[in-house]
Backbone as JSON Lines, residues from 0, in Angstrom:
{"i":0,"aa":"X","n":[-55.68,8.06,-64.56],"ca":[-56.66,8.47,-65.25],"c":[-57.79,7.55,-66.01]}
{"i":1,"aa":"X","n":[-57.68,5.72,-65.94],"ca":[-58.42,5.45,-66.23],"c":[-59.52,4.95,-65.33]}
{"i":2,"aa":"X","n":[-59.13,5.12,-63.81],"ca":[-60.07,4.96,-62.9],"c":[-61.16,6.14,-62.77]}
{"i":3,"aa":"X","n":[-60.34,7.13,-63.14],"ca":[-61.45,8.09,-62.67],"c":[-62.22,9.12,-63.85]}
{"i":4,"aa":"X","n":[-61.44,9.08,-65.1],"ca":[-62.19,9.31,-66.1],"c":[-62.39,8.86,-67.21]}
{"i":5,"aa":"X","n":[-62.44,7.47,-67.36],"ca":[-62.71,6.11,-68.1],"c":[-64.37,6.55,-68.86]}
{"i":6,"aa":"X","n":[-65.22,6.75,-67.99],"ca":[-66.58,7.08,-69.1],"c":[-66.7,8.17,-69.75]}
{"i":7,"aa":"X","n":[-65.9,9.17,-69.25],"ca":[-65.78,10.58,-70.19],"c":[-65.06,10.45,-71.21]}
{"i":8,"aa":"X","n":[-63.7,9.77,-70.93],"ca":[-63.04,9.56,-72.2],"c":[-63.41,8.17,-72.93]}
{"i":9,"aa":"X","n":[-63.95,7.53,-72.77],"ca":[-64.29,6.3,-73.55],"c":[-65.57,7.14,-74.57]}
{"i":10,"aa":"X","n":[-66.68,8.13,-74.03],"ca":[-67.59,8.56,-74.67],"c":[-67.05,9.64,-75.41]}
{"i":11,"aa":"X","n":[-65.94,10.49,-75.06],"ca":[-65.08,11.42,-75.65],"c":[-64.79,10.86,-77.38]}
{"i":12,"aa":"X","n":[-63.87,9.61,-76.74],"ca":[-63.3,9.17,-77.98],"c":[-64.21,8.49,-79.28]}
{"i":13,"aa":"X","n":[-64.93,7.66,-78.67],"ca":[-65.99,6.76,-79.46],"c":[-67.22,6.69,-79.51]}
{"i":14,"aa":"X","n":[-67.76,7.83,-78.85],"ca":[-69.0,7.9,-79.03],"c":[-69.96,7.73,-77.43]}
{"i":15,"aa":"X","n":[-70.86,7.93,-77.55],"ca":[-72.06,7.75,-76.66],"c":[-72.29,6.45,-76.04]}
{"i":16,"aa":"X","n":[-72.34,5.47,-77.02],"ca":[-72.44,4.32,-76.8],"c":[-71.3,3.32,-75.69]}
{"i":17,"aa":"X","n":[-69.85,3.77,-75.65],"ca":[-69.05,3.63,-75.34],"c":[-69.09,4.0,-73.82]}
{"i":18,"aa":"X","n":[-69.64,4.75,-73.45],"ca":[-69.61,5.14,-71.74],"c":[-69.46,4.12,-70.91]}
{"i":19,"aa":"X","n":[-70.47,3.01,-71.18],"ca":[-70.76,1.46,-70.37],"c":[-68.95,0.95,-70.34]}
{"i":20,"aa":"X","n":[-68.5,0.8,-71.35],"ca":[-67.21,0.46,-71.76],"c":[-66.37,1.1,-70.84]}
{"i":21,"aa":"X","n":[-66.48,2.35,-70.91],"ca":[-65.34,3.26,-69.74],"c":[-65.86,2.73,-68.18]}
{"i":22,"aa":"X","n":[-67.07,2.83,-67.85],"ca":[-67.46,2.38,-66.48],"c":[-66.96,0.58,-66.2]}
{"i":23,"aa":"X","n":[-66.75,-0.24,-67.24],"ca":[-66.01,-1.31,-66.88],"c":[-64.7,-1.05,-66.81]}
{"i":24,"aa":"X","n":[-63.99,-0.59,-67.79],"ca":[-62.81,-0.2,-67.69],"c":[-62.49,0.78,-66.34]}
{"i":25,"aa":"X","n":[-63.08,1.4,-65.63],"ca":[-62.73,1.83,-64.22],"c":[-62.57,0.74,-63.17]}
{"i":26,"aa":"X","n":[-63.71,0.02,-63.11],"ca":[-63.44,-1.38,-62.12],"c":[-62.55,-1.98,-62.49]}
{"i":27,"aa":"X","n":[-62.03,-2.52,-64.15],"ca":[-60.71,-3.31,-63.93],"c":[-59.37,-2.99,-63.82]}
{"i":28,"aa":"X","n":[-59.58,-1.43,-63.98],"ca":[-58.36,-0.33,-63.84],"c":[-57.88,-1.11,-62.52]}
{"i":29,"aa":"X","n":[-58.64,-1.49,-61.33],"ca":[-58.21,-1.78,-59.88],"c":[-57.54,-2.92,-60.08]}
{"i":30,"aa":"X","n":[-58.0,-3.96,-60.89],"ca":[-57.18,-5.54,-60.83],"c":[-55.92,-5.46,-61.83]}
{"i":31,"aa":"X","n":[-55.78,-4.66,-62.81],"ca":[-54.89,-4.31,-63.65],"c":[-53.54,-3.76,-63.05]}
{"i":32,"aa":"X","n":[-54.16,-2.56,-61.96],"ca":[-53.24,-2.14,-61.07],"c":[-52.14,-2.73,-60.12]}
{"i":33,"aa":"X","n":[-52.94,-3.83,-59.7],"ca":[-52.57,-4.83,-58.73],"c":[-51.72,-5.87,-59.39]}
{"i":34,"aa":"X","n":[-52.01,-6.33,-60.75],"ca":[-51.18,-7.24,-61.23],"c":[-49.83,-6.67,-61.6]}
{"i":35,"aa":"X","n":[-49.97,-5.22,-62.12],"ca":[-49.04,-4.39,-62.49],"c":[-48.0,-4.48,-61.42]}
{"i":36,"aa":"X","n":[-48.46,-3.89,-60.34],"ca":[-47.51,-3.59,-58.84],"c":[-47.02,-4.91,-58.49]}
{"i":37,"aa":"X","n":[-47.37,-5.97,-58.6],"ca":[-47.05,-7.31,-58.12],"c":[-46.04,-7.98,-59.13]}
{"i":38,"aa":"X","n":[-46.19,-7.69,-60.36],"ca":[-45.45,-8.55,-61.41],"c":[-44.27,-8.8,-61.24]}
{"i":39,"aa":"X","n":[-43.32,-7.67,-60.87],"ca":[-42.13,-7.89,-60.61],"c":[-41.44,-8.82,-59.78]}
{"i":40,"aa":"X","n":[-42.19,-9.12,-58.81],"ca":[-42.16,-9.96,-57.8],"c":[-42.15,-11.22,-58.1]}
{"i":41,"aa":"X","n":[-42.79,-11.87,-59.53],"ca":[-42.78,-13.27,-60.05],"c":[-41.48,-13.97,-59.95]}
{"i":42,"aa":"X","n":[-40.47,-12.83,-60.06],"ca":[-38.96,-13.85,-60.59],"c":[-38.64,-13.9,-59.53]}
{"i":43,"aa":"X","n":[-39.25,-14.01,-58.1],"ca":[-38.71,-14.5,-56.93],"c":[-38.67,-15.54,-56.4]}
{"i":44,"aa":"X","n":[-39.89,-16.35,-57.33],"ca":[-40.07,-17.85,-56.81],"c":[-38.86,-18.65,-57.76]}
{"i":45,"aa":"X","n":[-38.61,-18.32,-59.0],"ca":[-37.92,-19.08,-59.53],"c":[-36.61,-18.93,-59.33]}
{"i":46,"aa":"X","n":[-36.34,-17.84,-59.18],"ca":[-34.9,-17.27,-58.49],"c":[-34.22,-18.06,-57.43]}
{"i":47,"aa":"X","n":[-35.38,-17.74,-56.45],"ca":[-35.16,-19.01,-55.04],"c":[-35.54,-20.32,-54.82]}
{"i":48,"aa":"X","n":[-35.7,-20.97,-55.89],"ca":[-36.14,-22.47,-56.14],"c":[-37.08,-22.68,-55.35]}
{"i":49,"aa":"X","n":[-38.42,-21.64,-55.47],"ca":[-39.46,-21.8,-54.46],"c":[-40.93,-21.92,-55.48]}
{"i":50,"aa":"X","n":[-40.66,-22.75,-56.58],"ca":[-41.6,-22.82,-57.73],"c":[-42.76,-23.38,-57.06]}
{"i":51,"aa":"X","n":[-42.77,-24.18,-56.42],"ca":[-43.87,-24.99,-55.86],"c":[-44.97,-23.98,-54.97]}
{"i":52,"aa":"X","n":[-44.03,-22.84,-54.45],"ca":[-45.21,-22.05,-53.86],"c":[-45.9,-21.21,-54.38]}
{"i":53,"aa":"X","n":[-45.2,-20.85,-56.06],"ca":[-45.9,-20.1,-56.8],"c":[-46.79,-21.07,-57.72]}
{"i":54,"aa":"X","n":[-46.55,-22.24,-57.74],"ca":[-47.88,-23.15,-58.49],"c":[-48.84,-23.4,-57.65]}
{"i":55,"aa":"X","n":[-48.37,-23.44,-56.19],"ca":[-50.01,-23.61,-55.54],"c":[-50.73,-22.04,-55.41]}
{"i":56,"aa":"X","n":[-49.94,-21.39,-55.77],"ca":[-50.81,-20.02,-55.99],"c":[-51.68,-20.01,-57.33]}
{"i":57,"aa":"X","n":[-50.9,-20.51,-58.3],"ca":[-51.5,-20.51,-59.54],"c":[-52.73,-21.21,-59.43]}
{"i":58,"aa":"X","n":[-52.43,-22.35,-58.73],"ca":[-53.64,-23.41,-58.61],"c":[-55.06,-22.73,-57.89]}
{"i":59,"aa":"X","n":[-54.52,-22.01,-56.87],"ca":[-55.46,-21.1,-56.35],"c":[-56.3,-19.96,-57.01]}
{"i":60,"aa":"X","n":[-55.34,-19.22,-57.32],"ca":[-56.09,-18.36,-58.31],"c":[-56.72,-19.05,-59.82]}
{"i":61,"aa":"X","n":[-56.17,-19.54,-60.11],"ca":[-57.27,-20.37,-61.22],"c":[-58.36,-20.88,-60.59]}
{"i":62,"aa":"X","n":[-58.75,-21.53,-59.83],"ca":[-59.53,-22.0,-58.75],"c":[-60.56,-21.01,-58.32]}
{"i":63,"aa":"X","n":[-60.23,-19.95,-58.17],"ca":[-61.13,-18.65,-57.66],"c":[-61.45,-17.81,-59.03]}
{"i":64,"aa":"X","n":[-60.89,-17.54,-59.9],"ca":[-61.19,-17.04,-60.92],"c":[-62.28,-18.13,-62.04]}
{"i":65,"aa":"X","n":[-62.08,-19.21,-61.69],"ca":[-63.22,-20.18,-62.59],"c":[-64.27,-20.38,-61.46]}
{"i":66,"aa":"X","n":[-64.11,-20.24,-60.49],"ca":[-65.64,-19.93,-59.77],"c":[-66.38,-18.71,-60.15]}
{"i":67,"aa":"X","n":[-66.13,-17.9,-60.55],"ca":[-66.95,-16.74,-60.86],"c":[-67.62,-17.09,-61.99]}
{"i":68,"aa":"X","n":[-67.26,-18.13,-62.59],"ca":[-68.68,-18.96,-63.74],"c":[-69.67,-19.48,-63.03]}
{"i":69,"aa":"X","n":[-69.71,-19.53,-61.86],"ca":[-71.17,-19.78,-60.83],"c":[-71.7,-18.71,-60.4]}
{"i":70,"aa":"X","n":[-71.56,-17.62,-60.69],"ca":[-72.3,-16.29,-60.39],"c":[-72.74,-15.9,-61.73]}
{"i":71,"aa":"X","n":[-73.6,-16.71,-62.26],"ca":[-74.55,-16.5,-63.18],"c":[-75.72,-15.03,-63.33]}
{"i":72,"aa":"X","n":[-76.06,-15.15,-61.88],"ca":[-77.17,-14.47,-61.88],"c":[-77.13,-12.86,-61.73]}
{"i":73,"aa":"X","n":[-75.63,-12.59,-61.25],"ca":[-75.3,-11.12,-61.03],"c":[-75.14,-10.46,-62.34]}
{"i":74,"aa":"X","n":[-75.47,-9.42,-62.15],"ca":[-75.02,-8.63,-63.46],"c":[-73.83,-7.7,-63.51]}
{"i":75,"aa":"X","n":[-73.54,-7.67,-64.73],"ca":[-72.14,-7.4,-65.27],"c":[-71.29,-6.13,-64.33]}
{"i":76,"aa":"X","n":[-72.03,-5.43,-64.16],"ca":[-71.29,-4.56,-63.24],"c":[-70.57,-4.91,-61.61]}
{"i":77,"aa":"X","n":[-71.85,-5.79,-61.28],"ca":[-71.53,-6.37,-59.63],"c":[-70.53,-7.88,-60.15]}
{"i":78,"aa":"X","n":[-70.63,-8.31,-60.87],"ca":[-69.43,-9.14,-61.35],"c":[-68.09,-8.64,-61.72]}
{"i":79,"aa":"X","n":[-68.21,-7.85,-62.5],"ca":[-66.38,-6.83,-62.69],"c":[-65.87,-6.75,-61.04]}
{"i":80,"aa":"X","n":[-67.15,-5.96,-60.31],"ca":[-66.52,-5.6,-58.74],"c":[-65.86,-6.8,-58.09]}
{"i":81,"aa":"X","n":[-66.96,-8.27,-58.25],"ca":[-66.57,-9.34,-57.57],"c":[-64.65,-9.7,-58.21]}
{"i":82,"aa":"X","n":[-64.82,-9.75,-59.39],"ca":[-63.43,-10.07,-60.17],"c":[-62.54,-9.11,-59.41]}
{"i":83,"aa":"X","n":[-62.77,-7.7,-59.64],"ca":[-61.31,-6.92,-59.38],"c":[-60.89,-7.13,-57.56]}
{"i":84,"aa":"X","n":[-62.14,-7.43,-57.26],"ca":[-61.52,-7.93,-55.49],"c":[-61.0,-8.96,-55.29]}
{"i":85,"aa":"X","n":[-61.39,-10.2,-56.37],"ca":[-60.52,-11.18,-56.22],"c":[-59.36,-11.15,-56.43]}
{"i":86,"aa":"X","n":[-59.11,-10.56,-57.74],"ca":[-57.91,-10.18,-58.29],"c":[-56.86,-9.1,-57.34]}
{"i":87,"aa":"X","n":[-57.3,-7.85,-56.77],"ca":[-56.54,-7.61,-55.65],"c":[-56.28,-8.23,-54.52]}
{"i":88,"aa":"X","n":[-57.32,-9.37,-53.71],"ca":[-56.84,-10.09,-52.75],"c":[-56.16,-11.18,-53.38]}
{"i":89,"aa":"X","n":[-55.95,-11.55,-54.68],"ca":[-55.32,-12.62,-54.9],"c":[-53.56,-12.27,-54.74]}
{"i":90,"aa":"X","n":[-53.89,-11.0,-55.73],"ca":[-52.11,-10.45,-55.66],"c":[-51.47,-9.83,-54.72]}
{"i":91,"aa":"X","n":[-52.46,-9.34,-53.62],"ca":[-51.76,-9.24,-52.2],"c":[-51.36,-10.36,-51.83]}
{"i":92,"aa":"X","n":[-52.14,-11.21,-52.08],"ca":[-51.33,-12.62,-51.33],"c":[-50.15,-13.34,-52.12]}
{"i":93,"aa":"X","n":[-50.37,-12.84,-53.34],"ca":[-48.88,-13.45,-54.07],"c":[-47.88,-12.71,-53.54]}
{"i":94,"aa":"X","n":[-47.84,-11.27,-53.33],"ca":[-47.09,-10.74,-52.96],"c":[-46.74,-10.77,-51.6]}
{"i":95,"aa":"X","n":[-47.21,-11.13,-50.68],"ca":[-46.85,-11.48,-49.54],"c":[-46.37,-12.83,-49.62]}
{"i":96,"aa":"X","n":[-46.64,-13.94,-50.46],"ca":[-45.75,-15.08,-51.0],"c":[-44.28,-14.58,-51.09]}
{"i":97,"aa":"X","n":[-44.36,-13.44,-51.88],"ca":[-43.13,-13.58,-52.43],"c":[-42.12,-12.88,-51.24]}
{"i":98,"aa":"X","n":[-42.76,-11.86,-50.28],"ca":[-42.19,-11.14,-49.26],"c":[-41.45,-12.08,-48.56]}
{"i":99,"aa":"X","n":[-42.63,-13.11,-48.47],"ca":[-42.16,-14.5,-47.13],"c":[-41.05,-14.8,-47.93]}
{"i":100,"aa":"X","n":[-40.74,-15.6,-49.15],"ca":[-39.32,-16.0,-49.59],"c":[-38.39,-15.13,-49.4]}
{"i":101,"aa":"X","n":[-38.8,-13.8,-49.7],"ca":[-37.27,-12.89,-49.4],"c":[-36.68,-12.97,-48.37]}
{"i":102,"aa":"X","n":[-37.72,-12.78,-47.32],"ca":[-37.33,-13.0,-45.63],"c":[-36.34,-13.89,-45.25]}
{"i":103,"aa":"X","n":[-37.31,-14.84,-45.95],"ca":[-36.58,-16.49,-45.47],"c":[-35.39,-16.43,-46.12]}
{"i":104,"aa":"X","n":[-34.88,-15.74,-47.42],"ca":[-33.65,-15.96,-47.8],"c":[-32.69,-15.2,-46.89]}
{"i":105,"aa":"X","n":[-33.21,-13.94,-46.73],"ca":[-32.36,-13.0,-46.1],"c":[-31.9,-13.5,-44.75]}
{"i":106,"aa":"X","n":[-33.2,-14.37,-44.01],"ca":[-32.9,-14.83,-42.85],"c":[-31.91,-16.03,-42.69]}
{"i":107,"aa":"X","n":[-31.58,-16.56,-44.07],"ca":[-30.49,-17.86,-44.11],"c":[-29.43,-17.15,-44.39]}
{"i":108,"aa":"X","n":[-29.57,-16.13,-44.94],"ca":[-28.17,-15.45,-45.87],"c":[-27.76,-15.02,-44.44]}
{"i":109,"aa":"X","n":[-28.02,-14.25,-43.22],"ca":[-27.51,-13.51,-42.7],"c":[-27.0,-14.71,-41.1]}
{"i":110,"aa":"X","n":[-27.78,-15.92,-41.33],"ca":[-27.18,-16.77,-39.94],"c":[-26.25,-17.55,-40.34]}
{"i":111,"aa":"X","n":[-25.86,-17.56,-42.07],"ca":[-24.74,-18.48,-42.57],"c":[-23.38,-17.43,-42.63]}
{"i":112,"aa":"X","n":[-23.63,-15.98,-42.28],"ca":[-22.54,-14.83,-42.15],"c":[-22.1,-14.83,-40.86]}
{"i":113,"aa":"X","n":[-23.0,-15.28,-40.03],"ca":[-22.09,-15.27,-38.81],"c":[-21.39,-16.49,-38.01]}
């Protein structure tokens, strides 16, 4: 509902001046959905003793998000879209890294049992 009806919902609940906040929530819902979907996989790295990979991702995440500070000429809507796209891409990369760690573990487990 956040992605579809945020402007209407915010306007209904809080009044007309909150419509823009609903528009912001629509865009940010993409970023939050990506984070929510990938978060359960964060425990893979410490469980498999692969914290270095997670650490490198965290540095890349920080640098990517910090780079948004250089986009001062963008209006807020465009900036939020860039942020949401970055979050989506970064969390998809994190998911791929976690999946790779799981695949590596499974390959080692299978080869050790044969």
